[in-house]
C-alpha positions as CSV (number, residue, x, y, z in Angstrom):
1,M,51.2,47.4,124.2
2,K,49.3,49.2,121.5
3,Y,51.3,52.1,120.0
4,V,49.3,55.3,120.4
5,G,49.0,57.8,117.6
6,L,52.2,59.7,116.7
7,Q,50.7,63.2,116.8
8,S,49.0,62.4,120.1
9,Q,52.3,61.3,121.6
10,I,54.2,64.4,120.2
11,W,51.5,66.6,121.6
12,K,51.7,65.0,125.1
13,N,55.5,65.3,125.2
14,N,55.4,68.9,124.0
15,I,53.0,69.7,126.8
16,K,55.3,67.9,129.3
17,S,58.3,69.9,128.0
18,I,56.4,73.2,128.6
19,V,55.4,72.1,132.1
20,L,59.0,71.3,132.9
21,L,60.2,74.6,131.5
22,I,57.8,76.3,133.9
23,L,58.1,73.9,136.9
24,F,61.9,73.9,137.3
25,P,62.4,77.6,137.6
26,V,59.4,77.8,140.0
27,V,60.9,75.2,142.3
28,I,64.2,77.1,142.2
29,F,62.5,80.4,143.2
30,I,60.5,78.7,145.9
31,L,63.6,77.1,147.5
32,A,65.4,80.4,147.2
33,W,62.6,82.2,149.1
34,V,62.6,79.4,151.8
35,F,66.3,79.9,152.2
36,F,65.9,83.7,152.6
37,Y,63.0,83.2,155.1
38,F,64.9,80.8,157.4
39,T,68.1,82.8,157.3
40,Q,66.5,86.1,157.9
41,Q,68.2,87.9,160.8
42,Q,65.4,90.3,161.5
43,P,62.9,88.7,163.9
44,V,60.5,91.6,163.5
45,Q,58.6,91.7,160.2
46,R,60.5,88.6,159.0
47,L,58.1,88.1,156.1
48,Y,58.6,91.7,154.9
49,Y,62.4,91.5,154.9
50,T,62.3,88.0,153.3
51,N,60.2,89.3,150.5
52,Q,62.5,92.3,150.1
53,N,65.6,90.2,149.9
54,F,63.9,87.7,147.6
55,L,62.7,90.4,145.2
56,H,66.2,91.9,145.2
57,F,67.7,88.6,144.1
58,I,65.0,87.5,141.6
59,P,66.7,89.2,138.7
60,W,70.1,87.6,139.5
61,I,68.5,84.2,140.0
62,S,66.6,84.6,136.7
63,I,69.7,85.6,134.8
64,A,71.7,82.7,136.2
65,V,68.9,80.2,135.3
66,F,68.4,81.7,131.8
67,T,72.1,81.8,131.1
68,W,72.5,78.1,132.2
69,F,69.6,77.0,130.0
70,I,70.9,78.9,126.9
71,I,74.4,77.5,127.3
72,A,73.1,74.0,127.9
73,Y,70.6,74.2,125.1
74,F,73.2,75.1,122.5
75,S,76.0,72.9,123.9
76,H,74.0,69.8,125.0
77,S,75.1,67.7,122.1
78,A,78.8,68.3,122.9
79,M,78.1,67.7,126.6
80,I,76.4,64.4,125.8
81,R,79.2,63.3,123.5
82,K,81.7,64.0,126.2
83,A,79.7,62.2,128.9
84,T,79.2,59.1,126.7
85,G,82.5,59.1,124.7
86,S,80.6,59.1,121.4
87,A,82.0,60.3,118.1
88,P,80.6,60.6,114.6
89,L,80.4,57.3,112.7
90,E,81.6,57.8,109.1
91,R,79.6,56.3,106.3
92,T,82.7,54.8,104.8
93,E,83.5,53.1,108.1
94,N,80.1,51.3,108.3
95,K,77.7,51.4,105.4
96,R,75.6,48.7,107.1
97,V,74.5,51.0,109.9
98,Y,73.8,53.8,107.5
99,N,71.7,51.6,105.2
100,L,69.6,50.4,108.2
101,V,69.1,53.9,109.5
102,E,68.3,55.5,106.1
103,N,65.9,52.7,105.1
104,L,63.9,53.1,108.3
105,C,63.8,56.9,107.9
106,I,62.6,56.6,104.3
107,G,60.0,54.1,105.4
108,C,58.6,56.4,108.1
109,G,59.1,59.7,106.3
110,M,61.6,61.4,108.6
111,K,64.9,63.1,108.1
112,T,67.9,60.9,108.7
113,P,69.6,61.8,112.1
114,K,73.3,62.0,112.7
115,I,74.9,58.7,113.7
116,N,77.5,58.4,116.4
117,V,79.5,55.5,117.7
118,I,80.6,54.7,121.3
119,E,83.9,52.8,121.4
120,D,82.8,50.2,123.9
121,D,82.3,46.5,123.6
122,S,79.1,46.6,125.8
123,L,75.7,46.7,124.1
124,N,73.7,49.9,124.3
125,A,72.2,52.8,122.3
126,F,70.5,56.1,122.8
127,A,68.9,59.0,120.9
128,S,69.5,62.6,121.6
129,G,68.8,66.1,120.3
130,I,66.3,68.9,120.4
131,N,65.5,69.6,116.8
132,A,66.1,68.0,113.3
133,S,69.5,69.7,113.0
134,N,71.0,67.8,116.0
135,Y,68.9,64.7,116.3
136,T,71.4,61.8,116.8
137,V,71.3,58.1,117.2
138,S,74.4,56.8,119.1
139,L,75.3,53.1,119.0
140,S,78.0,51.3,121.0
141,R,80.6,49.4,119.0
142,G,79.5,46.2,120.8
143,I,75.9,46.6,119.7
144,I,76.9,47.1,116.1
145,N,79.2,44.1,116.1
146,K,77.2,41.7,118.2
147,L,73.6,42.1,116.9
148,N,72.5,40.7,113.5
149,D,70.8,43.0,111.0
150,E,67.3,42.4,112.2
151,E,68.1,43.0,115.8
152,L,70.2,46.1,115.1
153,E,67.4,47.5,112.9
154,A,64.9,47.0,115.7
155,V,67.2,48.9,118.1
156,I,67.6,51.7,115.7
157,A,63.8,51.8,115.1
158,H,63.4,52.1,118.9
159,E,65.6,55.1,119.0
160,L,64.0,56.7,115.9
161,T,60.7,56.3,117.6
162,H,62.0,58.3,120.6
163,I,63.0,61.1,118.2
164,R,59.6,61.0,116.4
165,N,57.7,61.1,119.7
166,R,59.9,64.0,120.9
167,D,61.0,61.9,123.9
168,V,64.5,63.1,123.4
169,R,63.5,66.8,123.6
170,L,61.7,66.1,126.9
171,L,64.7,64.3,128.4
172,I,67.1,67.1,127.3
173,V,64.9,69.8,128.9
174,S,64.8,67.6,132.1
175,I,68.5,67.1,132.1
176,I,69.3,70.8,131.7
177,F,67.0,71.9,134.6
178,V,68.0,69.1,136.9
179,G,71.6,70.2,136.2
180,I,70.7,73.7,137.3
181,F,69.1,72.5,140.5
182,A,72.0,70.1,141.3
183,F,74.6,72.9,140.7
184,A,72.6,75.4,142.8
185,T,72.3,72.8,145.7
186,E,76.0,71.9,145.5
187,A,77.0,75.6,145.5
188,L,74.8,76.2,148.5
189,M,76.4,73.3,150.4
190,R,79.9,74.4,149.6
191,S,79.2,78.0,150.6
192,V,77.9,76.9,153.9
193,R,80.6,74.3,154.5
194,Y,83.6,76.5,153.7
195,G,82.1,79.9,154.5
196,N,82.9,81.5,157.8
197,R,80.5,83.6,159.9
198,G,80.7,85.2,163.3
199,G,84.5,85.2,163.7
200,G,85.1,81.9,161.9
201,K,82.2,79.9,163.5
202,K,79.7,78.4,161.1
203,D,76.1,79.2,161.7
204,G,74.5,75.9,162.8
205,R,71.1,77.0,161.6
206,M,72.4,77.8,158.1
207,V,74.1,74.4,157.9
208,L,70.8,72.7,158.9
209,I,68.8,74.7,156.4
210,A,71.3,73.9,153.7
211,F,71.2,70.2,154.4
212,L,67.4,70.3,154.4
213,L,67.3,72.1,151.1
214,A,69.8,69.7,149.7
215,A,67.6,66.8,150.8
216,I,64.5,68.5,149.3
217,G,66.4,69.2,146.1
218,Y,67.6,65.7,145.7
219,L,64.0,64.4,146.3
220,L,62.5,66.9,143.8
221,S,65.1,66.2,141.1
222,S,64.5,62.5,141.5
223,I,60.8,63.0,141.3
224,F,61.2,65.1,138.1
225,R,63.5,62.5,136.6
226,F,61.3,59.6,137.3
227,A,58.1,61.5,136.4
228,L,59.1,61.1,132.8
229,S,56.9,58.0,132.5
230,K,58.4,54.6,131.9
231,K,55.6,54.3,129.4
232,R,57.9,56.1,126.8
233,E,60.1,53.0,126.7
234,Y,57.1,50.7,126.1
235,L,55.9,53.1,123.4
236,A,59.3,53.2,121.8
237,D,59.4,49.4,121.8
238,A,55.9,49.3,120.3
239,G,57.0,51.9,117.7
240,S,60.0,49.8,116.8
241,A,57.8,46.7,116.4
242,E,55.4,48.7,114.2
243,M,58.2,50.2,112.1
244,T,60.0,46.9,111.5
245,K,57.1,44.5,111.6
246,N,59.4,42.3,113.7
247,P,58.8,42.6,117.4
248,L,60.7,39.4,118.1
249,A,63.9,41.0,116.7
250,L,63.8,43.7,119.4
251,A,63.0,41.1,122.0
252,S,66.1,39.2,121.0
253,A,68.2,42.4,120.9
254,L,67.0,43.4,124.5
255,E,67.9,39.9,125.8
256,K,71.5,40.4,124.5
257,I,71.7,44.0,125.6
258,S,70.5,43.2,129.1
259,K,73.5,40.8,129.6
260,D,76.1,43.6,129.1
261,P,74.7,47.2,128.9
262,C,77.3,48.9,131.0
263,I,79.0,51.5,129.0
264,E,82.1,52.4,131.0
265,A,82.3,56.1,130.0
266,V,78.8,56.8,131.4
267,N,79.0,57.9,135.0
268,R,76.1,60.5,135.1
269,K,72.6,59.4,136.0
270,D,70.9,62.0,133.9
271,V,72.7,60.8,130.7
272,A,72.4,57.1,131.6
273,Q,68.6,57.4,131.5
274,M,68.7,58.1,127.8
275,F,70.0,54.6,126.9
276,I,67.7,51.8,125.7
277,D,68.8,50.0,128.9
278,N,70.0,52.2,131.7
279,P,73.7,51.2,132.3
280,R,73.8,53.0,135.7
281,E,71.0,50.9,137.1
282,K,72.7,47.7,135.8
283,Q,75.9,48.7,137.5
284,V,74.1,49.1,140.9
285,N,72.4,45.7,140.5
286,L,75.7,44.0,139.7
287,K,77.1,45.2,143.0
288,G,74.4,43.5,144.9
289,F,71.8,46.2,145.2
290,S,68.4,46.5,143.5
291,L,66.6,49.7,142.8
292,S,63.0,50.0,143.5
293,G,60.8,50.2,140.5
294,V,59.6,53.6,141.6
295,F,63.1,55.0,141.4
296,S,64.1,53.4,138.1
297,T,64.1,55.2,134.8
298,H,63.3,52.1,132.7
299,P,60.7,49.3,133.1
300,P,62.2,45.8,133.7
301,V,63.7,44.3,130.5
302,E,61.8,41.1,131.2
303,K,58.5,42.9,131.0
304,R,59.4,44.6,127.8
305,I,60.5,41.4,126.2
306,A,57.3,39.6,127.3
307,L,55.2,42.4,125.8
308,L,57.1,42.2,122.5
309,R,56.6,38.5,122.3
310,Q,52.8,39.1,122.7
311,F,52.7,41.9,120.2
């Protein structure tokens, strides 16, 4: 696949980030309005009272969404480190990795990101961060030890391409807002499940509405997650090939990674989608299930390898 212009890709991902910033709160407001409408106790002028209740709660919903986003925005690096078990890799501990990263960054004229290591013998890697001050490339101990210099360089170039393309910023925005939606849905379900109404009897209508909203929420969050086109992985592969002038090295690395990508510390789907090969999807496949291509975050490794060999 031909690698598109860097500025063009950055522009597209910045636009997508803005769309997500607008779309997620809109969806939250819409579902809140729907909840107020179907739980409205006044049969007369239902629409009027729904709008009144909704307008009354808009400031509180807005404050909650804004507060969540600000906290997540400034603490996302710590949250990702905790979710993946990654920690800073010291230069004195592994000069080989630092040399590979710095040489690639010098070659493409970008600031060297932070480097983290995940203490896991499986093979995987990901890039994270929103701006130059917190861009990070995280590598598993297994991928550092089991890939040769050319293969590891190709993997690092893949992650650096994600950073240059602003893919990581787009994913972080998505993760933050999907987290808001997931939390709101869970809170709604818990309030209905454990809340008592009418002398201890649960309102069957509210339970049904909560389940319907939860189903809609799950569907929408899935759509938003998978709407982040798989093309970004193909583009990062192509960017790596262009940066290193060695597409076969990445093809070889992906072959090795695909055999053992399952980082044990990763148990969140939103974080798992950041890896070069999604460890959560591999875990599902290993248990005898297969995910539809529509609901996968990455294109098949076989197709990526085939394209690299034709590069």
